Structure formats: C-alpha cells, structure tokens
N, CA, C and O atoms as a Maestro MAE file, in Angstrom:
{
 s_m_m2io_version
 :::
 2.0.0
}

f_m_ct {
 s_m_title
 :::
 protein
 m_atom[352] {
  # First column is atom index #
  i_m_mmod_type
  r_m_x_coord
  r_m_y_coord
  r_m_z_coord
  i_m_residue_number
  s_m_chain_name
  s_m_pdb_residue_name
  s_m_pdb_atom_name
  i_m_atomic_number
  :::
  1 25 12.590 63.159 56.936 1 A "UNK " " N  " 7
  2 3 12.456 61.835 57.497 1 A "UNK " " CA " 6
  3 2 11.022 61.614 57.941 1 A "UNK " " C  " 6
  4 15 10.653 62.002 59.049 1 A "UNK " " O  " 8
  5 25 10.229 61.013 57.118 2 A "UNK " " N  " 7
  6 3 8.845 60.781 57.519 2 A "UNK " " CA " 6
  7 2 8.445 59.345 57.222 2 A "UNK " " C  " 6
  8 15 7.353 59.084 56.717 2 A "UNK " " O  " 8
  9 25 9.331 58.427 57.538 3 A "UNK " " N  " 7
  10 3 9.047 57.018 57.302 3 A "UNK " " CA " 6
  11 2 7.970 56.539 58.268 3 A "UNK " " C  " 6
  12 15 8.052 56.787 59.471 3 A "UNK " " O  " 8
  13 25 6.955 55.848 57.733 4 A "UNK " " N  " 7
  14 3 5.911 55.249 58.554 4 A "UNK " " CA " 6
  15 2 6.465 53.992 59.206 4 A "UNK " " C  " 6
  16 15 7.065 53.146 58.542 4 A "UNK " " O  " 8
  17 25 6.257 53.880 60.516 5 A "UNK " " N  " 7
  18 3 6.761 52.751 61.280 5 A "UNK " " CA " 6
  19 2 5.687 52.278 62.255 5 A "UNK " " C  " 6
  20 15 4.678 52.949 62.470 5 A "UNK " " O  " 8
  21 25 5.928 51.117 62.833 6 A "UNK " " N  " 7
  22 3 5.093 50.598 63.902 6 A "UNK " " CA " 6
  23 2 5.964 50.272 65.090 6 A "UNK " " C  " 6
  24 15 7.147 49.968 64.937 6 A "UNK " " O  " 8
  25 25 5.373 50.335 66.297 7 A "UNK " " N  " 7
  26 3 6.125 50.094 67.525 7 A "UNK " " CA " 6
  27 2 5.419 49.031 68.366 7 A "UNK " " C  " 6
  28 15 4.242 49.167 68.700 7 A "UNK " " O  " 8
  29 25 6.152 47.979 68.698 8 A "UNK " " N  " 7
  30 3 5.622 46.856 69.456 8 A "UNK " " CA " 6
  31 2 6.265 46.836 70.843 8 A "UNK " " C  " 6
  32 15 7.483 46.957 70.973 8 A "UNK " " O  " 8
  33 25 5.437 46.683 71.875 9 A "UNK " " N  " 7
  34 3 5.957 46.543 73.241 9 A "UNK " " CA " 6
  35 2 6.526 45.139 73.444 9 A "UNK " " C  " 6
  36 15 7.673 44.976 73.861 9 A "UNK " " O  " 8
  37 25 5.705 44.126 73.144 10 A "UNK " " N  " 7
  38 3 6.138 42.738 73.281 10 A "UNK " " CA " 6
  39 2 5.182 41.870 72.486 10 A "UNK " " C  " 6
  40 15 4.136 42.332 72.029 10 A "UNK " " O  " 8
  41 25 5.552 40.605 72.326 11 A "UNK " " N  " 7
  42 3 4.707 39.678 71.584 11 A "UNK " " CA " 6
  43 2 4.979 38.261 72.046 11 A "UNK " " C  " 6
  44 15 6.063 37.936 72.529 11 A "UNK " " O  " 8
  45 25 3.958 37.425 71.883 12 A "UNK " " N  " 7
  46 3 4.149 35.994 72.058 12 A "UNK " " CA " 6
  47 2 3.496 35.295 70.869 12 A "UNK " " C  " 6
  48 15 3.142 35.960 69.894 12 A "UNK " " O  " 8
  49 25 3.333 34.012 70.920 13 A "UNK " " N  " 7
  50 3 2.823 33.265 69.772 13 A "UNK " " CA " 6
  51 2 1.405 33.651 69.382 13 A "UNK " " C  " 6
  52 15 1.034 33.525 68.215 13 A "UNK " " O  " 8
  53 25 0.602 34.122 70.339 14 A "UNK " " N  " 7
  54 3 -0.798 34.443 70.056 14 A "UNK " " CA " 6
  55 2 -1.128 35.929 70.050 14 A "UNK " " C  " 6
  56 15 -2.105 36.334 69.420 14 A "UNK " " O  " 8
  57 25 -0.337 36.754 70.738 15 A "UNK " " N  " 7
  58 3 -0.714 38.147 70.991 15 A "UNK " " CA " 6
  59 2 0.455 39.096 70.756 15 A "UNK " " C  " 6
  60 15 1.609 38.768 71.033 15 A "UNK " " O  " 8
  61 25 0.130 40.284 70.237 16 A "UNK " " N  " 7
  62 3 1.099 41.370 70.100 16 A "UNK " " CA " 6
  63 2 0.579 42.547 70.919 16 A "UNK " " C  " 6
  64 15 -0.544 43.006 70.709 16 A "UNK " " O  " 8
  65 25 1.397 43.035 71.855 17 A "UNK " " N  " 7
  66 3 1.069 44.235 72.612 17 A "UNK " " CA " 6
  67 2 1.707 45.396 71.848 17 A "UNK " " C  " 6
  68 15 2.927 45.475 71.704 17 A "UNK " " O  " 8
  69 25 0.853 46.285 71.367 18 A "UNK " " N  " 7
  70 3 1.221 47.215 70.298 18 A "UNK " " CA " 6
  71 2 1.023 48.658 70.728 18 A "UNK " " C  " 6
  72 15 -0.058 49.038 71.179 18 A "UNK " " O  " 8
  73 25 2.088 49.474 70.583 19 A "UNK " " N  " 7
  74 3 1.974 50.903 70.861 19 A "UNK " " CA " 6
  75 2 1.251 51.630 69.733 19 A "UNK " " C  " 6
  76 15 0.510 52.580 69.987 19 A "UNK " " O  " 8
  77 25 1.453 51.205 68.511 20 A "UNK " " N  " 7
  78 3 0.761 51.831 67.390 20 A "UNK " " CA " 6
  79 2 1.688 52.130 66.228 20 A "UNK " " C  " 6
  80 15 2.883 51.835 66.253 20 A "UNK " " O  " 8
  81 25 1.086 52.728 65.204 21 A "UNK " " N  " 7
  82 3 1.825 53.184 64.035 21 A "UNK " " CA " 6
  83 2 2.094 54.667 64.181 21 A "UNK " " C  " 6
  84 15 1.384 55.369 64.902 21 A "UNK " " O  " 8
  85 25 3.124 55.144 63.494 22 A "UNK " " N  " 7
  86 3 3.461 56.553 63.547 22 A "UNK " " CA " 6
  87 2 4.563 56.879 62.566 22 A "UNK " " C  " 6
  88 15 4.760 56.180 61.571 22 A "UNK " " O  " 8
  89 25 5.280 57.954 62.860 23 A "UNK " " N  " 7
  90 3 6.310 58.467 61.961 23 A "UNK " " CA " 6
  91 2 7.645 58.529 62.702 23 A "UNK " " C  " 6
  92 15 7.742 59.095 63.791 23 A "UNK " " O  " 8
  93 25 8.667 57.938 62.091 24 A "UNK " " N  " 7
  94 3 10.025 58.004 62.618 24 A "UNK " " CA " 6
  95 2 10.503 59.451 62.540 24 A "UNK " " C  " 6
  96 15 10.426 60.077 61.483 24 A "UNK " " O  " 8
  97 25 10.997 59.982 63.659 25 A "UNK " " N  " 7
  98 3 11.403 61.381 63.753 25 A "UNK " " CA " 6
  99 2 12.915 61.581 63.816 25 A "UNK " " C  " 6
  100 15 13.378 62.695 64.062 25 A "UNK " " O  " 8
  101 25 13.684 60.525 63.599 26 A "UNK " " N  " 7
  102 3 15.131 60.622 63.770 26 A "UNK " " CA " 6
  103 2 15.495 60.165 65.165 26 A "UNK " " C  " 6
  104 15 14.700 59.504 65.833 26 A "UNK " " O  " 8
  105 25 16.692 60.513 65.612 27 A "UNK " " N  " 7
  106 3 17.147 60.088 66.929 27 A "UNK " " CA " 6
  107 2 17.302 61.292 67.839 27 A "UNK " " C  " 6
  108 15 17.875 62.313 67.459 27 A "UNK " " O  " 8
  109 25 16.775 61.149 69.057 28 A "UNK " " N  " 7
  110 3 16.917 62.178 70.083 28 A "UNK " " CA " 6
  111 2 17.238 61.483 71.404 28 A "UNK " " C  " 6
  112 15 17.019 60.281 71.555 28 A "UNK " " O  " 8
  113 25 17.753 62.246 72.344 29 A "UNK " " N  " 7
  114 3 18.004 61.712 73.677 29 A "UNK " " CA " 6
  115 2 16.671 61.721 74.422 29 A "UNK " " C  " 6
  116 15 16.051 62.775 74.565 29 A "UNK " " O  " 8
  117 25 16.226 60.559 74.898 30 A "UNK " " N  " 7
  118 3 14.942 60.508 75.600 30 A "UNK " " CA " 6
  119 2 14.995 61.248 76.932 30 A "UNK " " C  " 6
  120 15 16.067 61.426 77.510 30 A "UNK " " O  " 8
  121 25 13.821 61.682 77.416 31 A "UNK " " N  " 7
  122 3 13.782 62.288 78.755 31 A "UNK " " CA " 6
  123 2 14.232 61.266 79.802 31 A "UNK " " C  " 6
  124 15 14.114 60.060 79.585 31 A "UNK " " O  " 8
  125 25 14.742 61.745 80.923 32 A "UNK " " N  " 7
  126 3 15.297 60.853 81.939 32 A "UNK " " CA " 6
  127 2 14.266 59.870 82.475 32 A "UNK " " C  " 6
  128 15 14.610 58.728 82.780 32 A "UNK " " O  " 8
  129 25 13.005 60.290 82.596 33 A "UNK " " N  " 7
  130 3 11.991 59.389 83.139 33 A "UNK " " CA " 6
  131 2 11.640 58.261 82.173 33 A "UNK " " C  " 6
  132 15 10.914 57.336 82.540 33 A "UNK " " O  " 8
  133 25 12.145 58.328 80.954 34 A "UNK " " N  " 7
  134 3 11.888 57.284 79.965 34 A "UNK " " CA " 6
  135 2 13.174 56.562 79.593 34 A "UNK " " C  " 6
  136 15 13.217 55.332 79.585 34 A "UNK " " O  " 8
  137 25 14.195 57.299 79.295 35 A "UNK " " N  " 7
  138 3 15.404 56.714 78.720 35 A "UNK " " CA " 6
  139 2 16.376 56.098 79.689 35 A "UNK " " C  " 6
  140 15 17.267 55.358 79.272 35 A "UNK " " O  " 8
  141 25 16.235 56.379 80.978 36 A "UNK " " N  " 7
  142 3 17.160 55.812 81.954 36 A "UNK " " CA " 6
  143 2 18.605 56.057 81.564 36 A "UNK " " C  " 6
  144 15 19.058 57.200 81.507 36 A "UNK " " O  " 8
  145 25 19.323 54.982 81.296 37 A "UNK " " N  " 7
  146 3 20.745 55.081 80.959 37 A "UNK " " CA " 6
  147 2 20.963 55.887 79.675 37 A "UNK " " C  " 6
  148 15 21.944 56.622 79.564 37 A "UNK " " O  " 8
  149 25 20.050 55.750 78.705 38 A "UNK " " N  " 7
  150 3 20.181 56.518 77.453 38 A "UNK " " CA " 6
  151 2 20.229 58.010 77.763 38 A "UNK " " C  " 6
  152 15 21.101 58.722 77.266 38 A "UNK " " O  " 8
  153 25 19.293 58.484 78.582 39 A "UNK " " N  " 7
  154 3 19.254 59.925 78.855 39 A "UNK " " CA " 6
  155 2 20.411 60.352 79.745 39 A "UNK " " C  " 6
  156 15 21.008 61.406 79.523 39 A "UNK " " O  " 8
  157 25 20.735 59.541 80.751 40 A "UNK " " N  " 7
  158 3 21.836 59.924 81.657 40 A "UNK " " CA " 6
  159 2 23.162 60.027 80.929 40 A "UNK " " C  " 6
  160 15 23.992 60.869 81.273 40 A "UNK " " O  " 8
  161 25 23.375 59.181 79.923 41 A "UNK " " N  " 7
  162 3 24.626 59.210 79.166 41 A "UNK " " CA " 6
  163 2 24.534 60.048 77.890 41 A "UNK " " C  " 6
  164 15 25.514 60.175 77.156 41 A "UNK " " O  " 8
  165 25 23.353 60.620 77.627 42 A "UNK " " N  " 7
  166 3 23.168 61.440 76.429 42 A "UNK " " CA " 6
  167 2 23.160 60.636 75.142 42 A "UNK " " C  " 6
  168 15 23.552 61.145 74.092 42 A "UNK " " O  " 8
  169 25 22.714 59.371 75.211 43 A "UNK " " N  " 7
  170 3 22.697 58.503 74.034 43 A "UNK " " CA " 6
  171 2 21.383 58.682 73.280 43 A "UNK " " C  " 6
  172 15 20.316 58.462 73.854 43 A "UNK " " O  " 8
  173 25 21.433 59.071 72.019 44 A "UNK " " N  " 7
  174 3 20.204 59.209 71.241 44 A "UNK " " CA " 6
  175 2 19.538 57.861 70.994 44 A "UNK " " C  " 6
  176 15 20.204 56.830 70.898 44 A "UNK " " O  " 8
  177 25 18.226 57.888 70.894 45 A "UNK " " N  " 7
  178 3 17.434 56.698 70.617 45 A "UNK " " CA " 6
  179 2 16.440 57.043 69.510 45 A "UNK " " C  " 6
  180 15 15.975 58.181 69.443 45 A "UNK " " O  " 8
  181 25 16.105 56.092 68.645 46 A "UNK " " N  " 7
  182 3 15.083 56.373 67.634 46 A "UNK " " CA " 6
  183 2 13.826 56.920 68.301 46 A "UNK " " C  " 6
  184 15 13.399 56.434 69.348 46 A "UNK " " O  " 8
  185 25 13.249 57.931 67.681 47 A "UNK " " N  " 7
  186 3 12.090 58.617 68.245 47 A "UNK " " CA " 6
  187 2 10.932 58.484 67.278 47 A "UNK " " C  " 6
  188 15 11.062 58.796 66.094 47 A "UNK " " O  " 8
  189 25 9.790 58.018 67.786 48 A "UNK " " N  " 7
  190 3 8.624 57.757 66.949 48 A "UNK " " CA " 6
  191 2 7.445 58.553 67.488 48 A "UNK " " C  " 6
  192 15 7.060 58.398 68.648 48 A "UNK " " O  " 8
  193 25 6.875 59.402 66.646 49 A "UNK " " N  " 7
  194 3 5.657 60.123 66.980 49 A "UNK " " CA " 6
  195 2 4.492 59.273 66.502 49 A "UNK " " C  " 6
  196 15 4.251 59.151 65.301 49 A "UNK " " O  " 8
  197 25 3.770 58.683 67.454 50 A "UNK " " N  " 7
  198 3 2.661 57.808 67.113 50 A "UNK " " CA " 6
  199 2 1.470 58.606 66.595 50 A "UNK " " C  " 6
  200 15 1.337 59.795 66.883 50 A "UNK " " O  " 8
  201 25 0.619 57.953 65.839 51 A "UNK " " N  " 7
  202 3 -0.567 58.611 65.287 51 A "UNK " " CA " 6
  203 2 -1.488 59.156 66.374 51 A "UNK " " C  " 6
  204 15 -2.242 60.098 66.131 51 A "UNK " " O  " 8
  205 25 -1.432 58.566 67.583 52 A "UNK " " N  " 7
  206 3 -2.276 59.046 68.676 52 A "UNK " " CA " 6
  207 2 -1.681 60.254 69.403 52 A "UNK " " C  " 6
  208 15 -2.250 60.729 70.386 52 A "UNK " " O  " 8
  209 25 -0.533 60.753 68.918 53 A "UNK " " N  " 7
  210 3 0.079 61.952 69.496 53 A "UNK " " CA " 6
  211 2 1.153 61.679 70.532 53 A "UNK " " C  " 6
  212 15 1.869 62.599 70.928 53 A "UNK " " O  " 8
  213 25 1.285 60.435 70.983 54 A "UNK " " N  " 7
  214 3 2.312 60.089 71.956 54 A "UNK " " CA " 6
  215 2 3.639 59.814 71.267 54 A "UNK " " C  " 6
  216 15 3.689 59.485 70.082 54 A "UNK " " O  " 8
  217 25 4.706 59.954 72.032 55 A "UNK " " N  " 7
  218 3 6.044 59.646 71.550 55 A "UNK " " CA " 6
  219 2 6.533 58.390 72.245 55 A "UNK " " C  " 6
  220 15 6.369 58.230 73.455 55 A "UNK " " O  " 8
  221 25 7.136 57.500 71.467 56 A "UNK " " N  " 7
  222 3 7.771 56.306 72.016 56 A "UNK " " CA " 6
  223 2 9.196 56.262 71.460 56 A "UNK " " C  " 6
  224 15 9.451 56.688 70.333 56 A "UNK " " O  " 8
  225 25 10.106 55.745 72.263 57 A "UNK " " N  " 7
  226 3 11.522 55.713 71.890 57 A "UNK " " CA " 6
  227 2 11.956 54.282 71.592 57 A "UNK " " C  " 6
  228 15 11.411 53.326 72.144 57 A "UNK " " O  " 8
  229 25 12.934 54.153 70.724 58 A "UNK " " N  " 7
  230 3 13.443 52.846 70.351 58 A "UNK " " CA " 6
  231 2 13.935 52.035 71.534 58 A "UNK " " C  " 6
  232 15 13.907 50.806 71.492 58 A "UNK " " O  " 8
  233 25 14.386 52.698 72.586 59 A "UNK " " N  " 7
  234 3 14.854 51.990 73.775 59 A "UNK " " CA " 6
  235 2 13.712 51.383 74.579 59 A "UNK " " C  " 6
  236 15 13.951 50.662 75.547 59 A "UNK " " O  " 8
  237 25 12.461 51.672 74.182 60 A "UNK " " N  " 7
  238 3 11.286 51.150 74.880 60 A "UNK " " CA " 6
  239 2 10.543 50.080 74.097 60 A "UNK " " C  " 6
  240 15 9.607 49.474 74.620 60 A "UNK " " O  " 8
  241 25 10.936 49.839 72.868 61 A "UNK " " N  " 7
  242 3 10.100 48.994 72.020 61 A "UNK " " CA " 6
  243 2 10.918 48.312 70.932 61 A "UNK " " C  " 6
  244 15 12.113 48.559 70.769 61 A "UNK " " O  " 8
  245 25 10.241 47.458 70.206 62 A "UNK " " N  " 7
  246 3 10.766 46.928 68.960 62 A "UNK " " CA " 6
  247 2 10.016 47.676 67.868 62 A "UNK " " C  " 6
  248 15 8.790 47.774 67.924 62 A "UNK " " O  " 8
  249 25 10.720 48.202 66.885 63 A "UNK " " N  " 7
  250 3 10.043 48.977 65.843 63 A "UNK " " CA " 6
  251 2 10.651 48.672 64.491 63 A "UNK " " C  " 6
  252 15 11.803 48.252 64.387 63 A "UNK " " O  " 8
  253 25 9.858 48.892 63.458 64 A "UNK " " N  " 7
  254 3 10.312 48.711 62.080 64 A "UNK " " CA " 6
  255 2 9.316 49.404 61.164 64 A "UNK " " C  " 6
  256 15 8.386 50.061 61.632 64 A "UNK " " O  " 8
  257 25 9.511 49.257 59.869 65 A "UNK " " N  " 7
  258 3 8.603 49.883 58.907 65 A "UNK " " CA " 6
  259 2 7.176 49.387 59.130 65 A "UNK " " C  " 6
  260 15 6.958 48.286 59.635 65 A "UNK " " O  " 8
  261 25 6.223 50.208 58.749 66 A "UNK " " N  " 7
  262 3 4.812 49.857 58.925 66 A "UNK " " CA " 6
  263 2 4.487 48.522 58.256 66 A "UNK " " C  " 6
  264 15 3.809 47.681 58.846 66 A "UNK " " O  " 8
  265 25 4.966 48.327 57.038 67 A "UNK " " N  " 7
  266 3 4.681 47.075 56.326 67 A "UNK " " CA " 6
  267 2 5.284 45.870 57.035 67 A "UNK " " C  " 6
  268 15 4.632 44.832 57.151 67 A "UNK " " O  " 8
  269 25 6.518 45.992 57.508 68 A "UNK " " N  " 7
  270 3 7.148 44.871 58.201 68 A "UNK " " CA " 6
  271 2 6.426 44.549 59.499 68 A "UNK " " C  " 6
  272 15 6.243 43.378 59.829 68 A "UNK " " O  " 8
  273 25 6.015 45.571 60.238 69 A "UNK " " N  " 7
  274 3 5.292 45.336 61.492 69 A "UNK " " CA " 6
  275 2 3.959 44.642 61.213 69 A "UNK " " C  " 6
  276 15 3.567 43.743 61.957 69 A "UNK " " O  " 8
  277 25 3.265 45.044 60.162 70 A "UNK " " N  " 7
  278 3 2.006 44.375 59.805 70 A "UNK " " CA " 6
  279 2 2.254 42.900 59.505 70 A "UNK " " C  " 6
  280 15 1.455 42.047 59.893 70 A "UNK " " O  " 8
  281 25 3.349 42.595 58.821 71 A "UNK " " N  " 7
  282 3 3.687 41.200 58.529 71 A "UNK " " CA " 6
  283 2 4.010 40.437 59.813 71 A "UNK " " C  " 6
  284 15 3.612 39.283 59.970 71 A "UNK " " O  " 8
  285 25 4.720 41.075 60.716 72 A "UNK " " N  " 7
  286 3 5.079 40.432 61.980 72 A "UNK " " CA " 6
  287 2 3.825 40.149 62.811 72 A "UNK " " C  " 6
  288 15 3.710 39.087 63.421 72 A "UNK " " O  " 8
  289 25 2.899 41.085 62.833 73 A "UNK " " N  " 7
  290 3 1.659 40.886 63.584 73 A "UNK " " CA " 6
  291 2 0.874 39.718 62.988 73 A "UNK " " C  " 6
  292 15 0.355 38.874 63.719 73 A "UNK " " O  " 8
  293 25 0.791 39.674 61.665 74 A "UNK " " N  " 7
  294 3 0.092 38.582 61.002 74 A "UNK " " CA " 6
  295 2 -1.329 38.439 61.501 74 A "UNK " " C  " 6
  296 15 -2.089 39.406 61.528 74 A "UNK " " O  " 8
  297 25 -1.685 37.222 61.897 75 A "UNK " " N  " 7
  298 3 -3.058 36.980 62.348 75 A "UNK " " CA " 6
  299 2 -3.162 36.882 63.871 75 A "UNK " " C  " 6
  300 15 -4.165 36.398 64.396 75 A "UNK " " O  " 8
  301 25 -2.124 37.340 64.580 76 A "UNK " " N  " 7
  302 3 -2.179 37.331 66.044 76 A "UNK " " CA " 6
  303 2 -3.140 38.396 66.562 76 A "UNK " " C  " 6
  304 15 -3.406 39.389 65.886 76 A "UNK " " O  " 8
  305 25 -3.652 38.180 67.759 77 A "UNK " " N  " 7
  306 3 -4.477 39.185 68.429 77 A "UNK " " CA " 6
  307 2 -3.603 40.392 68.757 77 A "UNK " " C  " 6
  308 15 -2.434 40.240 69.112 77 A "UNK " " O  " 8
  309 25 -4.172 41.585 68.639 78 A "UNK " " N  " 7
  310 3 -3.444 42.821 68.929 78 A "UNK " " CA " 6
  311 2 -4.082 43.499 70.133 78 A "UNK " " C  " 6
  312 15 -5.289 43.736 70.159 78 A "UNK " " O  " 8
  313 25 -3.260 43.806 71.127 79 A "UNK " " N  " 7
  314 3 -3.689 44.563 72.293 79 A "UNK " " CA " 6
  315 2 -2.976 45.909 72.218 79 A "UNK " " C  " 6
  316 15 -1.751 45.966 72.327 79 A "UNK " " O  " 8
  317 25 -3.725 46.986 72.035 80 A "UNK " " N  " 7
  318 3 -3.120 48.318 71.960 80 A "UNK " " CA " 6
  319 2 -2.858 48.809 73.386 80 A "UNK " " C  " 6
  320 15 -3.745 48.802 74.239 80 A "UNK " " O  " 8
  321 25 -1.611 49.236 73.615 81 A "UNK " " N  " 7
  322 3 -1.198 49.721 74.944 81 A "UNK " " CA " 6
  323 2 -0.622 51.119 74.801 81 A "UNK " " C  " 6
  324 15 -0.137 51.499 73.735 81 A "UNK " " O  " 8
  325 25 -0.681 51.879 75.890 82 A "UNK " " N  " 7
  326 3 -0.097 53.223 75.901 82 A "UNK " " CA " 6
  327 2 1.390 53.134 76.201 82 A "UNK " " C  " 6
  328 15 1.817 52.291 76.990 82 A "UNK " " O  " 8
  329 25 2.181 54.001 75.577 83 A "UNK " " N  " 7
  330 3 3.617 54.016 75.883 83 A "UNK " " CA " 6
  331 2 3.865 54.381 77.344 83 A "UNK " " C  " 6
  332 15 3.070 55.098 77.951 83 A "UNK " " O  " 8
  333 25 4.965 53.890 77.908 84 A "UNK " " N  " 7
  334 3 5.306 54.271 79.275 84 A "UNK " " CA " 6
  335 2 5.408 55.789 79.396 84 A "UNK " " C  " 6
  336 15 6.012 56.446 78.548 84 A "UNK " " O  " 8
  337 25 4.835 56.323 80.420 85 A "UNK " " N  " 7
  338 3 4.881 57.757 80.741 85 A "UNK " " CA " 6
  339 2 4.184 58.633 79.717 85 A "UNK " " C  " 6
  340 15 4.134 59.848 79.910 85 A "UNK " " O  " 8
  341 25 3.650 58.092 78.656 86 A "UNK " " N  " 7
  342 3 2.804 58.792 77.673 86 A "UNK " " CA " 6
  343 2 3.247 60.224 77.394 86 A "UNK " " C  " 6
  344 15 2.538 61.172 77.732 86 A "UNK " " O  " 8
  345 25 4.403 60.380 76.784 87 A "UNK " " N  " 7
  346 3 4.914 61.704 76.416 87 A "UNK " " CA " 6
  347 2 4.256 62.151 75.113 87 A "UNK " " C  " 6
  348 15 4.334 61.453 74.102 87 A "UNK " " O  " 8
  349 25 3.608 63.314 75.139 88 A "UNK " " N  " 7
  350 3 3.005 63.829 73.908 88 A "UNK " " CA " 6
  351 2 3.553 65.189 73.581 88 A "UNK " " C  " 6
  352 15 3.165 65.787 72.577 88 A "UNK " " O  " 8
  :::
 }
 m_bond[351] {
  # First column is bond index #
  i_m_from
  i_m_to
  i_m_order
  :::
  1 1 2 1
  2 2 3 1
  3 3 4 2
  4 3 5 1
  5 5 6 1
  6 6 7 1
  7 7 8 2
  8 7 9 1
  9 9 10 1
  10 10 11 1
  11 11 12 2
  12 11 13 1
  13 13 14 1
  14 14 15 1
  15 15 16 2
  16 15 17 1
  17 17 18 1
  18 18 19 1
  19 19 20 2
  20 19 21 1
  21 21 22 1
  22 22 23 1
  23 23 24 2
  24 23 25 1
  25 25 26 1
  26 26 27 1
  27 27 28 2
  28 27 29 1
  29 29 30 1
  30 30 31 1
  31 31 32 2
  32 31 33 1
  33 33 34 1
  34 34 35 1
  35 35 36 2
  36 35 37 1
  37 37 38 1
  38 38 39 1
  39 39 40 2
  40 39 41 1
  41 41 42 1
  42 42 43 1
  43 43 44 2
  44 43 45 1
  45 45 46 1
  46 46 47 1
  47 47 48 2
  48 47 49 1
  49 49 50 1
  50 50 51 1
  51 51 52 2
  52 51 53 1
  53 53 54 1
  54 54 55 1
  55 55 56 2
  56 55 57 1
  57 57 58 1
  58 58 59 1
  59 59 60 2
  60 59 61 1
  61 61 62 1
  62 62 63 1
  63 63 64 2
  64 63 65 1
  65 65 66 1
  66 66 67 1
  67 67 68 2
  68 67 69 1
  69 69 70 1
  70 70 71 1
  71 71 72 2
  72 71 73 1
  73 73 74 1
  74 74 75 1
  75 75 76 2
  76 75 77 1
  77 77 78 1
  78 78 79 1
  79 79 80 2
  80 79 81 1
  81 81 82 1
  82 82 83 1
  83 83 84 2
  84 83 85 1
  85 85 86 1
  86 86 87 1
  87 87 88 2
  88 87 89 1
  89 89 90 1
  90 90 91 1
  91 91 92 2
  92 91 93 1
  93 93 94 1
  94 94 95 1
  95 95 96 2
  96 95 97 1
  97 97 98 1
  98 98 99 1
  99 99 100 2
  100 99 101 1
  101 101 102 1
  102 102 103 1
  103 103 104 2
  104 103 105 1
  105 105 106 1
  106 106 107 1
  107 107 108 2
  108 107 109 1
  109 109 110 1
  110 110 111 1
  111 111 112 2
  112 111 113 1
  113 113 114 1
  114 114 115 1
  115 115 116 2
  116 115 117 1
  117 117 118 1
  118 118 119 1
  119 119 120 2
  120 119 121 1
  121 121 122 1
  122 122 123 1
  123 123 124 2
  124 123 125 1
  125 125 126 1
  126 126 127 1
  127 127 128 2
  128 127 129 1
  129 129 130 1
  130 130 131 1
  131 131 132 2
  132 131 133 1
  133 133 134 1
  134 134 135 1
  135 135 136 2
  136 135 137 1
  137 137 138 1
  138 138 139 1
  139 139 140 2
  140 139 141 1
  141 141 142 1
  142 142 143 1
  143 143 144 2
  144 143 145 1
  145 145 146 1
  146 146 147 1
  147 147 148 2
  148 147 149 1
  149 149 150 1
  150 150 151 1
  151 151 152 2
  152 151 153 1
  153 153 154 1
  154 154 155 1
  155 155 156 2
  156 155 157 1
  157 157 158 1
  158 158 159 1
  159 159 160 2
  160 159 161 1
  161 161 162 1
  162 162 163 1
  163 163 164 2
  164 163 165 1
  165 165 166 1
  166 166 167 1
  167 167 168 2
  168 167 169 1
  169 169 170 1
  170 170 171 1
  171 171 172 2
  172 171 173 1
  173 173 174 1
  174 174 175 1
  175 175 176 2
  176 175 177 1
  177 177 178 1
  178 178 179 1
  179 179 180 2
  180 179 181 1
  181 181 182 1
  182 182 183 1
  183 183 184 2
  184 183 185 1
  185 185 186 1
  186 186 187 1
  187 187 188 2
  188 187 189 1
  189 189 190 1
  190 190 191 1
  191 191 192 2
  192 191 193 1
  193 193 194 1
  194 194 195 1
  195 195 196 2
  196 195 197 1
  197 197 198 1
  198 198 199 1
  199 199 200 2
  200 199 201 1
  201 201 202 1
  202 202 203 1
  203 203 204 2
  204 203 205 1
  205 205 206 1
  206 206 207 1
  207 207 208 2
  208 207 209 1
  209 209 210 1
  210 210 211 1
  211 211 212 2
  212 211 213 1
  213 213 214 1
  214 214 215 1
  215 215 216 2
  216 215 217 1
  217 217 218 1
  218 218 219 1
  219 219 220 2
  220 219 221 1
  221 221 222 1
  222 222 223 1
  223 223 224 2
  224 223 225 1
  225 225 226 1
  226 226 227 1
  227 227 228 2
  228 227 229 1
  229 229 230 1
  230 230 231 1
  231 231 232 2
  232 231 233 1
  233 233 234 1
  234 234 235 1
  235 235 236 2
  236 235 237 1
  237 237 238 1
  238 238 239 1
  239 239 240 2
  240 239 241 1
  241 241 242 1
  242 242 243 1
  243 243 244 2
  244 243 245 1
  245 245 246 1
  246 246 247 1
  247 247 248 2
  248 247 249 1
  249 249 250 1
  250 250 251 1
  251 251 252 2
  252 251 253 1
  253 253 254 1
  254 254 255 1
  255 255 256 2
  256 255 257 1
  257 257 258 1
  258 258 259 1
  259 259 260 2
  260 259 261 1
  261 261 262 1
  262 262 263 1
  263 263 264 2
  264 263 265 1
  265 265 266 1
  266 266 267 1
  267 267 268 2
  268 267 269 1
  269 269 270 1
  270 270 271 1
  271 271 272 2
  272 271 273 1
  273 273 274 1
  274 274 275 1
  275 275 276 2
  276 275 277 1
  277 277 278 1
  278 278 279 1
  279 279 280 2
  280 279 281 1
  281 281 282 1
  282 282 283 1
  283 283 284 2
  284 283 285 1
  285 285 286 1
  286 286 287 1
  287 287 288 2
  288 287 289 1
  289 289 290 1
  290 290 291 1
  291 291 292 2
  292 291 293 1
  293 293 294 1
  294 294 295 1
  295 295 296 2
  296 295 297 1
  297 297 298 1
  298 298 299 1
  299 299 300 2
  300 299 301 1
  301 301 302 1
  302 302 303 1
  303 303 304 2
  304 303 305 1
  305 305 306 1
  306 306 307 1
  307 307 308 2
  308 307 309 1
  309 309 310 1
  310 310 311 1
  311 311 312 2
  312 311 313 1
  313 313 314 1
  314 314 315 1
  315 315 316 2
  316 315 317 1
  317 317 318 1
  318 318 319 1
  319 319 320 2
  320 319 321 1
  321 321 322 1
  322 322 323 1
  323 323 324 2
  324 323 325 1
  325 325 326 1
  326 326 327 1
  327 327 328 2
  328 327 329 1
  329 329 330 1
  330 330 331 1
  331 331 332 2
  332 331 333 1
  333 333 334 1
  334 334 335 1
  335 335 336 2
  336 335 337 1
  337 337 338 1
  338 338 339 1
  339 339 340 2
  340 339 341 1
  341 341 342 1
  342 342 343 1
  343 343 344 2
  344 343 345 1
  345 345 346 1
  346 346 347 1
  347 347 348 2
  348 347 349 1
  349 349 350 1
  350 350 351 1
  351 351 352 2
  :::
 }
}
C-alpha cells in the first residue's frame, strides 16, 4: 500500500490549509493525544506518512489521492501547516 495522497486541514473559497503530500499507510488506531474517541474506542483511522516525516490521521483531515487533492486546491492560495501534535 503505497498510494500517494494529500491531506488538507481546511479550506475556503480562497485558501487551502494543507498538511502536505505523503503515502497512505493503511489504517491504525491513532495515539490518544490525537485520536480522542478513535483511540479510546480502538477505532482505526487512515494513516498518512507525510513527505516531511510527520504522520497525520484521517480523523484529523480531509484526504484523497495526490491528483485529486491537486485538483481540489486548484488556483487557491496554499498555507502549509503542521499536523496537530506533529507525530513523526
């Protein structure tokens, strides 16, 4: 499983706050400081290893294939942000 994906924190009509591109790693239970209810209940969440070495979970972002995310971003301004708690 090495699908290239992108992870978005949030977006509006002009700006996309973007965690980055990376590789989908399958589903794992996030750490408690990140996953909240997911981790307490043992619910797996999509896990993405970003190119910058950080891990972001599907429960923290909107994510899809790299090509689809590029299309969604389009010509909007991109603000790169660090994932919550920056797990590497």
